[in-house]
C-alpha positions as CSV (number, residue, x, y, z in Angstrom):
1,X,81.3,-56.8,-57.9
2,X,82.8,-53.2,-59.3
3,X,80.6,-50.3,-58.5
4,X,79.5,-49.5,-62.1
5,X,78.8,-53.2,-62.9
6,X,76.4,-53.3,-59.6
7,X,74.7,-50.3,-60.7
8,X,74.6,-51.4,-64.3
9,X,72.9,-54.9,-63.3
10,X,70.7,-53.8,-60.4
11,X,67.0,-54.9,-61.0
12,X,64.1,-54.9,-58.7
13,X,63.6,-58.5,-57.1
14,X,60.0,-59.2,-55.9
15,X,60.2,-62.9,-55.5
16,X,62.6,-64.4,-52.8
17,X,63.9,-68.0,-52.3
18,X,64.1,-69.4,-48.7
19,X,67.7,-69.1,-48.2
20,X,68.6,-67.0,-45.3
21,X,70.8,-63.8,-45.7
22,X,74.1,-64.2,-43.4
23,X,74.1,-62.1,-40.6
24,X,77.5,-60.6,-41.5
25,X,76.0,-59.4,-44.8
26,X,72.7,-58.2,-43.2
27,X,75.2,-56.0,-41.1
28,X,77.0,-54.8,-44.0
29,X,73.9,-53.8,-45.7
30,X,72.6,-51.9,-42.7
31,X,76.2,-50.4,-42.2
32,X,76.1,-49.1,-46.0
33,X,73.1,-47.1,-45.1
34,X,74.5,-45.7,-41.9
35,X,77.6,-44.6,-43.7
36,X,75.5,-42.7,-46.4
37,X,76.4,-38.8,-46.6
38,X,73.3,-36.7,-45.6
39,X,72.6,-33.0,-46.0
40,X,74.6,-31.4,-43.0
41,X,75.4,-34.7,-41.5
42,X,71.9,-34.6,-39.9
43,X,71.4,-38.4,-40.5
44,X,67.5,-37.9,-40.2
45,X,66.8,-41.7,-40.3
46,X,66.2,-44.9,-38.2
47,X,66.6,-48.1,-39.8
48,X,64.7,-51.1,-38.3
49,X,65.8,-54.7,-39.3
50,X,63.0,-57.0,-39.2
51,X,63.8,-60.9,-39.6
52,X,60.6,-62.4,-37.7
53,X,58.6,-64.3,-40.3
54,X,55.3,-63.1,-38.6
55,X,56.4,-59.8,-38.6
56,X,57.4,-60.0,-42.3
57,X,54.2,-61.3,-43.1
58,X,52.5,-58.3,-41.4
59,X,54.4,-55.9,-43.0
60,X,53.7,-57.5,-46.3
61,X,49.7,-57.4,-45.6
62,X,50.0,-53.6,-44.7
63,X,52.1,-52.3,-47.4
64,X,49.8,-52.2,-50.5
65,X,52.7,-52.2,-53.0
66,X,54.5,-54.8,-51.5
67,X,52.9,-58.2,-50.5
68,X,56.2,-59.9,-51.3
69,X,58.0,-58.4,-48.1
70,X,56.1,-61.7,-46.6
71,X,58.6,-63.8,-48.5
72,X,61.8,-62.0,-47.8
73,X,64.6,-63.0,-45.6
74,X,64.5,-59.7,-44.1
75,X,63.2,-56.2,-44.4
76,X,64.7,-52.8,-43.3
77,X,62.2,-50.4,-42.4
78,X,63.3,-46.6,-43.0
79,X,61.9,-44.2,-40.9
80,X,62.5,-40.6,-41.1
81,X,62.4,-37.4,-39.0
82,X,60.6,-34.4,-40.7
83,X,63.6,-32.3,-42.0
84,X,64.0,-30.6,-45.4
85,X,66.4,-33.0,-46.7
86,X,65.2,-36.4,-45.1
87,X,63.3,-37.6,-48.4
88,X,66.7,-37.1,-50.1
89,X,68.9,-38.4,-47.4
90,X,66.8,-41.8,-46.7
91,X,66.7,-42.2,-50.6
92,X,70.5,-42.2,-51.0
93,X,70.7,-44.6,-48.0
94,X,68.1,-46.8,-49.6
95,X,70.1,-46.8,-52.7
96,X,73.6,-47.7,-50.7
97,X,71.7,-50.7,-48.9
98,X,70.2,-52.2,-52.4
99,X,73.7,-51.7,-54.2
100,X,75.7,-53.3,-51.4
101,X,73.1,-56.4,-51.1
102,X,73.1,-56.7,-55.1
103,X,76.8,-56.7,-55.2
104,X,76.5,-60.0,-53.0
105,X,73.6,-61.4,-54.9
106,X,70.9,-60.5,-52.5
107,X,67.9,-58.8,-54.4
108,X,65.6,-56.2,-53.0
109,X,63.0,-53.6,-53.9
110,X,61.6,-50.3,-52.7
111,X,58.0,-50.7,-51.0
112,X,56.1,-47.6,-49.9
113,X,56.9,-44.1,-50.4
114,X,53.9,-43.0,-48.0
115,X,50.7,-44.7,-46.9
116,X,52.8,-46.9,-44.4
117,X,51.2,-45.5,-41.1
118,X,50.0,-48.8,-39.8
119,X,53.6,-49.8,-39.7
120,X,54.3,-47.4,-36.8
121,X,51.8,-49.0,-34.4
122,X,53.4,-52.7,-35.6
123,X,56.9,-51.8,-35.0
124,X,56.1,-49.3,-31.8
125,X,57.7,-46.4,-34.0
126,X,57.0,-42.7,-32.3
127,X,54.2,-40.9,-34.0
128,X,56.4,-37.9,-34.8
129,X,58.3,-40.1,-37.0
130,X,57.2,-41.2,-40.7
131,X,57.8,-44.6,-42.3
132,X,59.4,-43.7,-45.3
133,X,59.8,-47.0,-47.0
134,X,60.2,-50.8,-46.4
135,X,63.2,-52.7,-48.6
136,X,62.7,-56.5,-48.5
137,X,66.0,-58.3,-49.0
138,X,66.6,-62.0,-50.1
139,X,68.1,-64.2,-52.8
140,X,66.1,-64.0,-55.9
141,X,63.6,-66.9,-56.2
142,X,64.6,-67.2,-59.8
143,X,67.3,-66.2,-62.0
144,X,67.3,-62.6,-62.5
145,X,68.5,-61.2,-66.0
146,X,71.3,-58.9,-64.5
147,X,71.5,-55.8,-66.9
148,X,68.6,-56.1,-69.0
149,X,67.0,-52.9,-68.5
150,X,64.5,-51.0,-70.6
151,X,65.8,-47.3,-70.6
152,X,65.4,-44.4,-72.9
153,X,68.0,-44.0,-75.3
154,X,71.0,-42.4,-73.6
155,X,71.1,-39.1,-75.8
156,X,67.2,-38.7,-74.9
157,X,68.2,-38.1,-71.2
158,X,71.9,-36.6,-71.4
159,X,73.0,-33.2,-72.7
160,X,76.1,-31.6,-72.8
161,X,76.8,-27.8,-71.8
162,X,73.1,-27.0,-72.4
163,X,69.5,-28.8,-72.4
164,X,69.2,-30.7,-75.5
165,X,72.7,-30.3,-76.8
């Protein structure tokens, strides 16, 4: 899929079918995060690929905003160091993963952004690192209306040269 078309049609998926995501595609999704640019090339992140059903269910139970993680084929737990640009860098990496997956028909959704301290113990993550997000992936359980997004009018959020112009 062309890059713009992928961005245009990307939607959140919170219900996953039973089809496994091929290992080569999982590798490609993770590689997309690894290749994402970061401020001063610090790469203040670590990515944990979780595919064991029991662990996915545990992640779904501790992530208040993402119980559907339990249904996903896999989830990638995004862990960050405490650096000034870690939030920005990890956000960029997550978007790269989601776009790479969507281009191949695999849906995802960002879960978390704080409140995931229980995941540290579950996945043996050192206490000096923070679980920033969990991103579940899988083929959508139902047809997803690609590209049908509710957005503010373009002119309401875009100006030229000066704000409001």
